[in-house]
HTML snippet that shows the backbone in 3Dmol.js (N, CA, C, O; Angstrom):
<script src="https://3Dmol.org/build/3Dmol-min.js"></script>
<div id="view" style="width:600px;height:400px;position:relative"></div>
<script>
const pdb = `
ATOM      1  N   UNK A   1       1.031  -1.230   0.291  1.00  0.00           N
ATOM      2  CA  UNK A   1       0.115  -0.137  -0.036  1.00  0.00           C
ATOM      3  C   UNK A   1       0.893   1.241   0.187  1.00  0.00           C
ATOM      4  O   UNK A   1       1.531   1.357   1.234  1.00  0.00           O
ATOM      5  N   UNK A   2       0.879   2.245  -0.691  1.00  0.00           N
ATOM      6  CA  UNK A   2       1.176   3.662  -0.860  1.00  0.00           C
ATOM      7  C   UNK A   2       1.009   4.450   0.543  1.00  0.00           C
ATOM      8  O   UNK A   2      -0.059   4.521   1.150  1.00  0.00           O
ATOM      9  N   UNK A   3       2.271   5.053   0.980  1.00  0.00           N
ATOM     10  CA  UNK A   3       1.967   5.843   2.163  1.00  0.00           C
ATOM     11  C   UNK A   3       0.420   6.293   2.177  1.00  0.00           C
ATOM     12  O   UNK A   3      -0.369   5.952   3.058  1.00  0.00           O
ATOM     13  N   UNK A   4       0.034   7.280   0.842  1.00  0.00           N
ATOM     14  CA  UNK A   4      -0.829   8.391   0.627  1.00  0.00           C
ATOM     15  C   UNK A   4      -1.954   7.397   0.907  1.00  0.00           C
ATOM     16  O   UNK A   4      -2.727   7.804   1.774  1.00  0.00           O
ATOM     17  N   UNK A   5      -2.227   6.268   0.425  1.00  0.00           N
ATOM     18  CA  UNK A   5      -3.538   5.378   0.968  1.00  0.00           C
ATOM     19  C   UNK A   5      -3.604   5.197   2.019  1.00  0.00           C
ATOM     20  O   UNK A   5      -4.685   5.219   2.608  1.00  0.00           O
ATOM     21  N   UNK A   6      -2.538   4.972   2.568  1.00  0.00           N
ATOM     22  CA  UNK A   6      -2.527   4.512   4.374  1.00  0.00           C
ATOM     23  C   UNK A   6      -2.948   5.642   5.293  1.00  0.00           C
ATOM     24  O   UNK A   6      -3.378   5.561   6.443  1.00  0.00           O
ATOM     25  N   UNK A   7      -2.782   6.478   4.708  1.00  0.00           N
ATOM     26  CA  UNK A   7      -3.089   7.817   5.812  1.00  0.00           C
ATOM     27  C   UNK A   7      -4.537   8.386   5.629  1.00  0.00           C
ATOM     28  O   UNK A   7      -5.285   8.792   6.518  1.00  0.00           O
ATOM     29  N   UNK A   8      -4.767   8.326   4.289  1.00  0.00           N
ATOM     30  CA  UNK A   8      -6.299   8.676   3.859  1.00  0.00           C
ATOM     31  C   UNK A   8      -7.539   7.438   4.324  1.00  0.00           C
ATOM     32  O   UNK A   8      -8.736   7.637   4.531  1.00  0.00           O
ATOM     33  N   UNK A   9      -6.666   5.953   4.404  1.00  0.00           N
ATOM     34  CA  UNK A   9      -7.649   4.984   5.228  1.00  0.00           C
ATOM     35  C   UNK A   9      -8.003   5.300   6.844  1.00  0.00           C
ATOM     36  O   UNK A   9      -9.035   5.312   7.516  1.00  0.00           O
ATOM     37  N   UNK A  10      -6.504   5.560   7.107  1.00  0.00           N
ATOM     38  CA  UNK A  10      -6.695   5.827   8.347  1.00  0.00           C
ATOM     39  C   UNK A  10      -7.942   6.777   8.990  1.00  0.00           C
ATOM     40  O   UNK A  10      -8.814   6.475   9.805  1.00  0.00           O
ATOM     41  N   UNK A  11      -7.699   7.901   8.371  1.00  0.00           N
ATOM     42  CA  UNK A  11      -8.468   9.130   8.153  1.00  0.00           C
ATOM     43  C   UNK A  11      -9.704   8.479   8.711  1.00  0.00           C
ATOM     44  O   UNK A  11     -10.161   8.768   9.817  1.00  0.00           O
ATOM     45  N   UNK A  12     -10.616   6.920   7.283  1.00  0.00           N
ATOM     46  CA  UNK A  12     -11.476   7.237   6.816  1.00  0.00           C
ATOM     47  C   UNK A  12     -11.570   5.932   7.882  1.00  0.00           C
ATOM     48  O   UNK A  12     -12.465   5.222   7.422  1.00  0.00           O
ATOM     49  N   UNK A  13     -11.056   5.331   9.059  1.00  0.00           N
ATOM     50  CA  UNK A  13     -11.509   4.085   9.824  1.00  0.00           C
ATOM     51  C   UNK A  13     -11.326   5.237  11.278  1.00  0.00           C
ATOM     52  O   UNK A  13     -11.970   4.777  12.221  1.00  0.00           O
ATOM     53  N   UNK A  14     -10.759   6.311  11.571  1.00  0.00           N
ATOM     54  CA  UNK A  14     -11.005   6.978  12.531  1.00  0.00           C
ATOM     55  C   UNK A  14     -12.118   7.734  11.945  1.00  0.00           C
ATOM     56  O   UNK A  14     -12.207   8.594  12.822  1.00  0.00           O
ATOM     57  N   UNK A  15     -12.924   8.001  11.194  1.00  0.00           N
ATOM     58  CA  UNK A  15     -14.265   8.819  10.906  1.00  0.00           C
ATOM     59  C   UNK A  15     -15.262   7.214  11.451  1.00  0.00           C
ATOM     60  O   UNK A  15     -16.411   7.463  11.816  1.00  0.00           O
ATOM     61  N   UNK A  16     -15.008   6.318  11.476  1.00  0.00           N
ATOM     62  CA  UNK A  16     -15.968   5.447  11.309  1.00  0.00           C
ATOM     63  C   UNK A  16     -15.668   5.459  12.943  1.00  0.00           C
ATOM     64  O   UNK A  16     -16.555   5.569  13.789  1.00  0.00           O
ATOM     65  N   UNK A  17     -14.887   5.385  13.100  1.00  0.00           N
ATOM     66  CA  UNK A  17     -14.554   4.950  15.201  1.00  0.00           C
ATOM     67  C   UNK A  17     -15.639   6.360  15.690  1.00  0.00           C
ATOM     68  O   UNK A  17     -16.619   6.223  16.423  1.00  0.00           O
ATOM     69  N   UNK A  18     -15.248   7.485  15.175  1.00  0.00           N
ATOM     70  CA  UNK A  18     -16.461   8.694  15.715  1.00  0.00           C
ATOM     71  C   UNK A  18     -17.479   8.258  15.694  1.00  0.00           C
ATOM     72  O   UNK A  18     -18.066   8.001  16.745  1.00  0.00           O
ATOM     73  N   UNK A  19     -18.185   7.964  14.129  1.00  0.00           N
ATOM     74  CA  UNK A  19     -19.624   7.749  14.002  1.00  0.00           C
ATOM     75  C   UNK A  19     -20.355   6.963  15.208  1.00  0.00           C
ATOM     76  O   UNK A  19     -21.338   7.298  15.869  1.00  0.00           O
ATOM     77  N   UNK A  20     -19.185   5.283  15.305  1.00  0.00           N
ATOM     78  CA  UNK A  20     -20.082   5.010  16.009  1.00  0.00           C
ATOM     79  C   UNK A  20     -19.916   5.344  17.664  1.00  0.00           C
ATOM     80  O   UNK A  20     -20.349   4.605  18.549  1.00  0.00           O
ATOM     81  N   UNK A  21     -19.575   5.944  17.770  1.00  0.00           N
ATOM     82  CA  UNK A  21     -18.915   6.625  19.182  1.00  0.00           C
ATOM     83  C   UNK A  21     -20.326   7.685  19.528  1.00  0.00           C
ATOM     84  O   UNK A  21     -21.081   7.640  20.500  1.00  0.00           O
ATOM     85  N   UNK A  22     -20.340   8.646  18.312  1.00  0.00           N
ATOM     86  CA  UNK A  22     -21.408   9.219  18.346  1.00  0.00           C
ATOM     87  C   UNK A  22     -22.699   8.315  18.092  1.00  0.00           C
ATOM     88  O   UNK A  22     -23.722   8.994  18.010  1.00  0.00           O
ATOM     89  N   UNK A  23     -22.827   7.375  17.992  1.00  0.00           N
ATOM     90  CA  UNK A  23     -24.212   6.276  17.906  1.00  0.00           C
ATOM     91  C   UNK A  23     -24.393   6.055  19.080  1.00  0.00           C
ATOM     92  O   UNK A  23     -25.478   6.370  19.568  1.00  0.00           O
ATOM     93  N   UNK A  24     -23.621   5.589  19.694  1.00  0.00           N
ATOM     94  CA  UNK A  24     -23.309   4.953  21.241  1.00  0.00           C
ATOM     95  C   UNK A  24     -24.226   6.316  21.963  1.00  0.00           C
ATOM     96  O   UNK A  24     -25.323   6.190  22.507  1.00  0.00           O
ATOM     97  N   UNK A  25     -23.475   7.586  21.807  1.00  0.00           N
ATOM     98  CA  UNK A  25     -24.007   8.129  22.381  1.00  0.00           C
ATOM     99  C   UNK A  25     -25.481   9.225  22.813  1.00  0.00           C
ATOM    100  O   UNK A  25     -25.848  10.034  23.665  1.00  0.00           O
ATOM    101  N   UNK A  26     -25.905   8.602  21.635  1.00  0.00           N
ATOM    102  CA  UNK A  26     -26.985   9.096  21.219  1.00  0.00           C
ATOM    103  C   UNK A  26     -28.013   8.420  21.422  1.00  0.00           C
ATOM    104  O   UNK A  26     -29.099   8.968  21.608  1.00  0.00           O
ATOM    105  N   UNK A  27     -27.842   6.972  21.424  1.00  0.00           N
ATOM    106  CA  UNK A  27     -28.556   6.131  21.407  1.00  0.00           C
ATOM    107  C   UNK A  27     -28.723   5.901  23.282  1.00  0.00           C
ATOM    108  O   UNK A  27     -29.811   5.567  23.753  1.00  0.00           O
ATOM    109  N   UNK A  28     -27.759   6.088  23.982  1.00  0.00           N
ATOM    110  CA  UNK A  28     -27.518   5.935  25.071  1.00  0.00           C
ATOM    111  C   UNK A  28     -29.011   7.475  26.131  1.00  0.00           C
ATOM    112  O   UNK A  28     -29.775   7.433  27.095  1.00  0.00           O
ATOM    113  N   UNK A  29     -28.578   8.535  25.058  1.00  0.00           N
ATOM    114  CA  UNK A  29     -29.123   9.257  25.526  1.00  0.00           C
ATOM    115  C   UNK A  29     -30.951   9.571  25.419  1.00  0.00           C
ATOM    116  O   UNK A  29     -31.697  10.331  26.036  1.00  0.00           O
ATOM    117  N   UNK A  30     -31.208   8.384  24.118  1.00  0.00           N
ATOM    118  CA  UNK A  30     -32.242   8.043  23.676  1.00  0.00           C
ATOM    119  C   UNK A  30     -32.812   7.205  24.750  1.00  0.00           C
ATOM    120  O   UNK A  30     -34.013   7.333  24.991  1.00  0.00           O
ATOM    121  N   UNK A  31     -31.961   6.193  25.565  1.00  0.00           N
ATOM    122  CA  UNK A  31     -32.618   5.235  26.399  1.00  0.00           C
ATOM    123  C   UNK A  31     -33.030   6.028  27.886  1.00  0.00           C
ATOM    124  O   UNK A  31     -33.941   5.704  28.648  1.00  0.00           O
ATOM    125  N   UNK A  32     -32.011   7.227  28.048  1.00  0.00           N
ATOM    126  CA  UNK A  32     -32.480   7.915  29.067  1.00  0.00           C
ATOM    127  C   UNK A  32     -33.423   8.500  29.160  1.00  0.00           C
ATOM    128  O   UNK A  32     -34.096   8.671  30.177  1.00  0.00           O
ATOM    129  N   UNK A  33     -33.617   8.917  28.026  1.00  0.00           N
ATOM    130  CA  UNK A  33     -35.052   9.977  27.853  1.00  0.00           C
ATOM    131  C   UNK A  33     -36.303   9.246  27.975  1.00  0.00           C
ATOM    132  O   UNK A  33     -37.326   9.568  28.579  1.00  0.00           O
ATOM    133  N   UNK A  34     -36.046   8.228  27.312  1.00  0.00           N
ATOM    134  CA  UNK A  34     -37.167   7.392  27.336  1.00  0.00           C
ATOM    135  C   UNK A  34     -37.686   6.321  29.007  1.00  0.00           C
ATOM    136  O   UNK A  34     -38.604   5.665  29.499  1.00  0.00           O
ATOM    137  N   UNK A  35     -36.647   6.692  29.189  1.00  0.00           N
ATOM    138  CA  UNK A  35     -36.694   6.167  31.080  1.00  0.00           C
ATOM    139  C   UNK A  35     -37.871   7.576  31.776  1.00  0.00           C
ATOM    140  O   UNK A  35     -38.968   7.472  32.326  1.00  0.00           O
ATOM    141  N   UNK A  36     -37.078   8.748  31.454  1.00  0.00           N
ATOM    142  CA  UNK A  36     -37.914  10.089  31.644  1.00  0.00           C
ATOM    143  C   UNK A  36     -39.186  10.056  31.293  1.00  0.00           C
ATOM    144  O   UNK A  36     -40.093  10.599  31.924  1.00  0.00           O
ATOM    145  N   UNK A  37     -39.317   9.360  30.182  1.00  0.00           N
ATOM    146  CA  UNK A  37     -40.633   9.520  29.143  1.00  0.00           C
ATOM    147  C   UNK A  37     -41.344   8.845  30.446  1.00  0.00           C
ATOM    148  O   UNK A  37     -41.993   9.600  31.169  1.00  0.00           O
ATOM    149  N   UNK A  38     -41.281   7.838  30.692  1.00  0.00           N
ATOM    150  CA  UNK A  38     -42.010   6.549  31.053  1.00  0.00           C
ATOM    151  C   UNK A  38     -43.050   7.368  32.487  1.00  0.00           C
ATOM    152  O   UNK A  38     -44.249   7.164  32.679  1.00  0.00           O
ATOM    153  N   UNK A  39     -42.136   8.288  33.314  1.00  0.00           N
ATOM    154  CA  UNK A  39     -42.720   8.983  34.294  1.00  0.00           C
ATOM    155  C   UNK A  39     -43.349   9.826  33.647  1.00  0.00           C
ATOM    156  O   UNK A  39     -43.736  10.823  34.255  1.00  0.00           O
ATOM    157  N   UNK A  40     -43.609   9.702  32.384  1.00  0.00           N
ATOM    158  CA  UNK A  40     -44.463  11.225  32.216  1.00  0.00           C
ATOM    159  C   UNK A  40     -46.425  10.189  32.101  1.00  0.00           C
ATOM    160  O   UNK A  40     -47.583  10.592  32.212  1.00  0.00           O
ATOM    161  N   UNK A  41     -46.179   9.647  31.996  1.00  0.00           N
ATOM    162  CA  UNK A  41     -47.247   8.600  31.883  1.00  0.00           C
ATOM    163  C   UNK A  41     -48.340   8.439  33.069  1.00  0.00           C
ATOM    164  O   UNK A  41     -49.417   7.842  33.089  1.00  0.00           O
ATOM    165  N   UNK A  42     -47.803   9.035  33.836  1.00  0.00           N
ATOM    166  CA  UNK A  42     -49.009   9.299  35.259  1.00  0.00           C
ATOM    167  C   UNK A  42     -49.543  10.457  35.419  1.00  0.00           C
ATOM    168  O   UNK A  42     -50.541  10.747  36.079  1.00  0.00           O
ATOM    169  N   UNK A  43     -48.648  11.328  34.612  1.00  0.00           N
ATOM    170  CA  UNK A  43     -49.103  12.891  34.379  1.00  0.00           C
ATOM    171  C   UNK A  43     -50.966  12.844  33.501  1.00  0.00           C
ATOM    172  O   UNK A  43     -51.565  12.081  32.743  1.00  0.00           O
ATOM    173  N   UNK A  44     -51.295  14.384  34.331  1.00  0.00           N
ATOM    174  CA  UNK A  44     -52.542  14.179  33.249  1.00  0.00           C
ATOM    175  C   UNK A  44     -52.542  15.475  33.082  1.00  0.00           C
ATOM    176  O   UNK A  44     -51.591  16.129  33.511  1.00  0.00           O
ATOM    177  N   UNK A  45     -53.795  16.199  32.313  1.00  0.00           N
ATOM    178  CA  UNK A  45     -54.258  17.041  31.204  1.00  0.00           C
ATOM    179  C   UNK A  45     -53.613  17.417  29.948  1.00  0.00           C
ATOM    180  O   UNK A  45     -52.850  16.758  29.241  1.00  0.00           O
ATOM    181  N   UNK A  46     -54.161  18.855  29.775  1.00  0.00           N
ATOM    182  CA  UNK A  46     -53.304  18.718  28.125  1.00  0.00           C
ATOM    183  C   UNK A  46     -52.085  19.839  28.342  1.00  0.00           C
ATOM    184  O   UNK A  46     -51.717  20.674  27.517  1.00  0.00           O
ATOM    185  N   UNK A  47     -51.683  19.670  29.381  1.00  0.00           N
ATOM    186  CA  UNK A  47     -50.358  19.851  29.327  1.00  0.00           C
ATOM    187  C   UNK A  47     -48.971  18.840  29.599  1.00  0.00           C
ATOM    188  O   UNK A  47     -47.753  18.948  29.456  1.00  0.00           O
ATOM    189  N   UNK A  48     -49.984  17.756  30.100  1.00  0.00           N
ATOM    190  CA  UNK A  48     -48.945  16.390  30.209  1.00  0.00           C
ATOM    191  C   UNK A  48     -48.800  16.075  28.431  1.00  0.00           C
ATOM    192  O   UNK A  48     -47.720  15.916  27.862  1.00  0.00           O
ATOM    193  N   UNK A  49     -50.281  16.031  27.695  1.00  0.00           N
ATOM    194  CA  UNK A  49     -50.291  16.050  26.584  1.00  0.00           C
ATOM    195  C   UNK A  49     -49.578  16.405  25.631  1.00  0.00           C
ATOM    196  O   UNK A  49     -49.109  15.588  24.839  1.00  0.00           O
ATOM    197  N   UNK A  50     -49.362  17.780  25.545  1.00  0.00           N
ATOM    198  CA  UNK A  50     -48.540  18.601  24.869  1.00  0.00           C
ATOM    199  C   UNK A  50     -47.133  18.049  24.984  1.00  0.00           C
ATOM    200  O   UNK A  50     -46.485  17.703  23.997  1.00  0.00           O
ATOM    201  N   UNK A  51     -46.633  17.972  26.378  1.00  0.00           N
ATOM    202  CA  UNK A  51     -45.383  17.501  26.303  1.00  0.00           C
ATOM    203  C   UNK A  51     -44.649  16.611  26.345  1.00  0.00           C
ATOM    204  O   UNK A  51     -43.419  16.661  26.351  1.00  0.00           O
ATOM    205  N   UNK A  52     -45.834  15.020  26.401  1.00  0.00           N
ATOM    206  CA  UNK A  52     -45.801  13.565  25.299  1.00  0.00           C
ATOM    207  C   UNK A  52     -45.622  14.439  23.824  1.00  0.00           C
ATOM    208  O   UNK A  52     -44.582  14.482  23.167  1.00  0.00           O
ATOM    209  N   UNK A  53     -46.524  14.914  23.586  1.00  0.00           N
ATOM    210  CA  UNK A  53     -46.105  15.045  21.964  1.00  0.00           C
ATOM    211  C   UNK A  53     -45.273  15.346  21.879  1.00  0.00           C
ATOM    212  O   UNK A  53     -44.682  14.773  20.964  1.00  0.00           O
ATOM    213  N   UNK A  54     -44.605  16.194  22.470  1.00  0.00           N
ATOM    214  CA  UNK A  54     -43.248  16.870  22.231  1.00  0.00           C
ATOM    215  C   UNK A  54     -42.125  15.738  22.328  1.00  0.00           C
ATOM    216  O   UNK A  54     -41.010  15.854  21.818  1.00  0.00           O
ATOM    217  N   UNK A  55     -42.521  14.744  22.974  1.00  0.00           N
ATOM    218  CA  UNK A  55     -41.560  13.803  23.751  1.00  0.00           C
ATOM    219  C   UNK A  55     -41.428  13.146  22.105  1.00  0.00           C
ATOM    220  O   UNK A  55     -40.394  13.100  21.438  1.00  0.00           O
ATOM    221  N   UNK A  56     -42.635  12.725  21.747  1.00  0.00           N
ATOM    222  CA  UNK A  56     -42.693  11.712  21.349  1.00  0.00           C
ATOM    223  C   UNK A  56     -42.556  11.978  19.811  1.00  0.00           C
ATOM    224  O   UNK A  56     -42.494  11.092  18.959  1.00  0.00           O
ATOM    225  N   UNK A  57     -42.501  13.911  19.483  1.00  0.00           N
ATOM    226  CA  UNK A  57     -41.616  13.562  18.132  1.00  0.00           C
ATOM    227  C   UNK A  57     -39.929  14.252  18.564  1.00  0.00           C
ATOM    228  O   UNK A  57     -39.372  14.540  17.505  1.00  0.00           O
ATOM    229  N   UNK A  58     -39.410  14.437  19.264  1.00  0.00           N
ATOM    230  CA  UNK A  58     -37.844  13.975  20.093  1.00  0.00           C
ATOM    231  C   UNK A  58     -37.681  12.469  19.134  1.00  0.00           C
ATOM    232  O   UNK A  58     -36.984  12.229  18.149  1.00  0.00           O
ATOM    233  N   UNK A  59     -38.685  11.584  19.934  1.00  0.00           N
ATOM    234  CA  UNK A  59     -37.754  10.239  19.464  1.00  0.00           C
ATOM    235  C   UNK A  59     -38.052  10.143  18.230  1.00  0.00           C
ATOM    236  O   UNK A  59     -37.020   9.790  17.659  1.00  0.00           O
ATOM    237  N   UNK A  60     -38.948  10.267  17.435  1.00  0.00           N
ATOM    238  CA  UNK A  60     -38.851   9.888  16.431  1.00  0.00           C
ATOM    239  C   UNK A  60     -37.954  10.506  15.142  1.00  0.00           C
ATOM    240  O   UNK A  60     -37.616  10.041  14.053  1.00  0.00           O
ATOM    241  N   UNK A  61     -37.750  11.759  15.810  1.00  0.00           N
ATOM    242  CA  UNK A  61     -36.342  12.507  15.321  1.00  0.00           C
ATOM    243  C   UNK A  61     -34.749  12.136  14.871  1.00  0.00           C
ATOM    244  O   UNK A  61     -34.001  12.189  13.895  1.00  0.00           O
ATOM    245  N   UNK A  62     -34.793  11.519  16.994  1.00  0.00           N
ATOM    246  CA  UNK A  62     -33.410  10.795  16.961  1.00  0.00           C
ATOM    247  C   UNK A  62     -33.742   9.901  16.041  1.00  0.00           C
ATOM    248  O   UNK A  62     -33.196   9.926  14.938  1.00  0.00           O
ATOM    249  N   UNK A  63     -34.689   8.977  16.360  1.00  0.00           N
ATOM    250  CA  UNK A  63     -34.616   7.259  14.888  1.00  0.00           C
ATOM    251  C   UNK A  63     -34.311   7.742  13.643  1.00  0.00           C
ATOM    252  O   UNK A  63     -33.714   6.970  12.893  1.00  0.00           O
ATOM    253  N   UNK A  64     -34.656   9.143  13.138  1.00  0.00           N
ATOM    254  CA  UNK A  64     -33.982   9.420  11.830  1.00  0.00           C
ATOM    255  C   UNK A  64     -33.172  10.062  11.795  1.00  0.00           C
ATOM    256  O   UNK A  64     -33.168  10.947  10.939  1.00  0.00           O
ATOM    257  N   UNK A  65     -32.063   9.926  12.735  1.00  0.00           N
ATOM    258  CA  UNK A  65     -30.754  10.807  13.036  1.00  0.00           C
ATOM    259  C   UNK A  65     -30.320   9.261  13.109  1.00  0.00           C
ATOM    260  O   UNK A  65     -29.530   8.818  12.275  1.00  0.00           O
ATOM    261  N   UNK A  66     -30.671   8.726  13.778  1.00  0.00           N
ATOM    262  CA  UNK A  66     -29.842   7.327  14.109  1.00  0.00           C
ATOM    263  C   UNK A  66     -29.847   6.775  12.402  1.00  0.00           C
ATOM    264  O   UNK A  66     -28.814   6.852  11.736  1.00  0.00           O
ATOM    265  N   UNK A  67     -30.906   6.324  11.928  1.00  0.00           N
ATOM    266  CA  UNK A  67     -30.853   5.711  10.650  1.00  0.00           C
ATOM    267  C   UNK A  67     -30.156   6.783   9.671  1.00  0.00           C
ATOM    268  O   UNK A  67     -29.526   5.985   8.976  1.00  0.00           O
ATOM    269  N   UNK A  68     -29.892   7.845   9.229  1.00  0.00           N
ATOM    270  CA  UNK A  68     -28.781   8.702   8.587  1.00  0.00           C
ATOM    271  C   UNK A  68     -27.130   8.272   8.964  1.00  0.00           C
ATOM    272  O   UNK A  68     -26.152   8.237   8.217  1.00  0.00           O
ATOM    273  N   UNK A  69     -27.272   7.916  10.661  1.00  0.00           N
ATOM    274  CA  UNK A  69     -25.943   8.138  10.725  1.00  0.00           C
ATOM    275  C   UNK A  69     -24.803   7.012  10.388  1.00  0.00           C
ATOM    276  O   UNK A  69     -23.608   6.923  10.104  1.00  0.00           O
ATOM    277  N   UNK A  70     -25.985   6.201  10.613  1.00  0.00           N
ATOM    278  CA  UNK A  70     -25.890   4.354  10.629  1.00  0.00           C
ATOM    279  C   UNK A  70     -25.580   3.836   9.550  1.00  0.00           C
ATOM    280  O   UNK A  70     -24.905   2.824   9.357  1.00  0.00           O
ATOM    281  N   UNK A  71     -26.534   5.172   8.128  1.00  0.00           N
ATOM    282  CA  UNK A  71     -26.021   4.764   6.524  1.00  0.00           C
ATOM    283  C   UNK A  71     -25.150   4.878   6.163  1.00  0.00           C
ATOM    284  O   UNK A  71     -24.523   4.157   5.387  1.00  0.00           O
ATOM    285  N   UNK A  72     -24.743   6.338   6.901  1.00  0.00           N
ATOM    286  CA  UNK A  72     -23.230   7.361   6.303  1.00  0.00           C
ATOM    287  C   UNK A  72     -22.350   6.351   7.125  1.00  0.00           C
ATOM    288  O   UNK A  72     -21.609   5.995   6.209  1.00  0.00           O
ATOM    289  N   UNK A  73     -21.966   5.720   8.105  1.00  0.00           N
ATOM    290  CA  UNK A  73     -21.333   4.844   8.333  1.00  0.00           C
ATOM    291  C   UNK A  73     -20.891   4.012   7.670  1.00  0.00           C
ATOM    292  O   UNK A  73     -19.774   3.800   7.198  1.00  0.00           O
ATOM    293  N   UNK A  74     -22.414   3.214   7.622  1.00  0.00           N
ATOM    294  CA  UNK A  74     -22.288   1.539   6.121  1.00  0.00           C
ATOM    295  C   UNK A  74     -21.407   2.179   4.976  1.00  0.00           C
ATOM    296  O   UNK A  74     -20.402   1.680   4.471  1.00  0.00           O
ATOM    297  N   UNK A  75     -21.966   3.321   4.692  1.00  0.00           N
ATOM    298  CA  UNK A  75     -21.371   3.778   3.373  1.00  0.00           C
ATOM    299  C   UNK A  75     -19.516   4.376   3.369  1.00  0.00           C
ATOM    300  O   UNK A  75     -18.761   4.458   2.400  1.00  0.00           O
ATOM    301  N   UNK A  76     -19.269   4.678   4.693  1.00  0.00           N
ATOM    302  CA  UNK A  76     -18.452   4.792   4.747  1.00  0.00           C
ATOM    303  C   UNK A  76     -17.111   3.383   4.776  1.00  0.00           C
ATOM    304  O   UNK A  76     -15.953   3.271   4.375  1.00  0.00           O
ATOM    305  N   UNK A  77     -18.105   2.515   5.494  1.00  0.00           N
ATOM    306  CA  UNK A  77     -17.615   1.069   5.539  1.00  0.00           C
ATOM    307  C   UNK A  77     -17.015   0.442   4.273  1.00  0.00           C
ATOM    308  O   UNK A  77     -15.877   0.038   4.034  1.00  0.00           O
ATOM    309  N   UNK A  78     -18.354   0.497   3.390  1.00  0.00           N
ATOM    310  CA  UNK A  78     -18.054  -0.095   2.131  1.00  0.00           C
ATOM    311  C   UNK A  78     -17.206   1.050   1.421  1.00  0.00           C
ATOM    312  O   UNK A  78     -17.034   0.671   0.262  1.00  0.00           O
ATOM    313  N   UNK A  79     -16.771   1.941   1.562  1.00  0.00           N
ATOM    314  CA  UNK A  79     -16.182   2.855   0.775  1.00  0.00           C
ATOM    315  C   UNK A  79     -14.487   2.270   1.167  1.00  0.00           C
ATOM    316  O   UNK A  79     -13.673   1.965   0.295  1.00  0.00           O
ATOM    317  N   UNK A  80     -14.255   2.219   2.452  1.00  0.00           N
ATOM    318  CA  UNK A  80     -12.817   1.522   3.509  1.00  0.00           C
ATOM    319  C   UNK A  80     -12.657   0.473   2.577  1.00  0.00           C
ATOM    320  O   UNK A  80     -11.671   0.331   1.854  1.00  0.00           O
ATOM    321  N   UNK A  81     -13.460  -0.119   2.605  1.00  0.00           N
ATOM    322  CA  UNK A  81     -13.347  -1.987   2.483  1.00  0.00           C
ATOM    323  C   UNK A  81     -12.909  -1.774   0.418  1.00  0.00           C
ATOM    324  O   UNK A  81     -11.794  -2.055  -0.024  1.00  0.00           O
ATOM    325  N   UNK A  82     -14.162  -1.210  -0.544  1.00  0.00           N
ATOM    326  CA  UNK A  82     -13.294  -0.753  -1.881  1.00  0.00           C
ATOM    327  C   UNK A  82     -12.066   0.145  -1.915  1.00  0.00           C
ATOM    328  O   UNK A  82     -11.643   0.323  -3.057  1.00  0.00           O
ATOM    329  N   UNK A  83     -11.436   0.712  -1.017  1.00  0.00           N
ATOM    330  CA  UNK A  83      -9.794   1.763  -1.087  1.00  0.00           C
ATOM    331  C   UNK A  83      -9.289   0.217  -1.099  1.00  0.00           C
ATOM    332  O   UNK A  83      -9.173  -0.286  -2.217  1.00  0.00           O
ATOM    333  N   UNK A  84      -8.942  -0.675   0.155  1.00  0.00           N
ATOM    334  CA  UNK A  84      -8.382  -1.679   0.226  1.00  0.00           C
ATOM    335  C   UNK A  84      -7.949  -2.655  -0.663  1.00  0.00           C
ATOM    336  O   UNK A  84      -6.888  -3.214  -0.937  1.00  0.00           O
ATOM    337  N   UNK A  85      -9.730  -2.697  -1.221  1.00  0.00           N
ATOM    338  CA  UNK A  85      -9.153  -3.875  -2.623  1.00  0.00           C
ATOM    339  C   UNK A  85      -8.690  -3.011  -3.788  1.00  0.00           C
ATOM    340  O   UNK A  85      -8.012  -3.630  -4.608  1.00  0.00           O
ATOM    341  N   UNK A  86      -8.924  -1.565  -4.085  1.00  0.00           N
ATOM    342  CA  UNK A  86      -8.852  -1.154  -5.133  1.00  0.00           C
ATOM    343  C   UNK A  86      -6.858  -0.885  -4.856  1.00  0.00           C
ATOM    344  O   UNK A  86      -6.116  -1.108  -5.813  1.00  0.00           O
ATOM    345  N   UNK A  87      -6.446  -0.560  -3.915  1.00  0.00           N
ATOM    346  CA  UNK A  87      -4.829  -0.569  -2.857  1.00  0.00           C
ATOM    347  C   UNK A  87      -4.210  -2.172  -3.759  1.00  0.00           C
ATOM    348  O   UNK A  87      -3.221  -2.243  -4.489  1.00  0.00           O
ATOM    349  N   UNK A  88      -5.038  -3.140  -3.442  1.00  0.00           N
ATOM    350  CA  UNK A  88      -4.505  -4.565  -3.063  1.00  0.00           C
ATOM    351  C   UNK A  88      -4.364  -4.759  -4.464  1.00  0.00           C
ATOM    352  O   UNK A  88      -3.293  -5.236  -4.839  1.00  0.00           O
ATOM    353  N   UNK A  89      -5.385  -4.437  -5.464  1.00  0.00           N
ATOM    354  CA  UNK A  89      -4.981  -4.502  -7.229  1.00  0.00           C
ATOM    355  C   UNK A  89      -4.143  -4.292  -7.721  1.00  0.00           C
ATOM    356  O   UNK A  89      -3.651  -4.964  -8.627  1.00  0.00           O
ATOM    357  N   UNK A  90      -3.486  -2.684  -6.987  1.00  0.00           N
ATOM    358  CA  UNK A  90      -2.343  -2.577  -7.770  1.00  0.00           C
ATOM    359  C   UNK A  90      -1.137  -2.991  -7.723  1.00  0.00           C
ATOM    360  O   UNK A  90      -0.349  -2.699  -8.622  1.00  0.00           O
TER     361      UNK A  90
END
`;
const viewer = $3Dmol.createViewer("view");
viewer.addModel(pdb, "pdb");
viewer.setStyle({}, {cartoon: {color: "spectrum"}});
viewer.zoomTo();
viewer.render();
</script>
């Protein structure tokens, strides 16, 4: 492998590790938020309903962002694999 490609692969692998860390942090925060959300189930009234709707919207957006980051991570992994194949063919 040429030195230039090794550096680029190292950068890509570092980006993959960072995405994995970001996903883990978001998922941990989501689990904590779900525990807190469970406490809202006993609340009654209009303000409780509004808060529940806002929290549910937060969970939907969080799920969307997690999917988006996972897709980016998968694309990055595929690209790293491709780069290794191309470099091995040289």
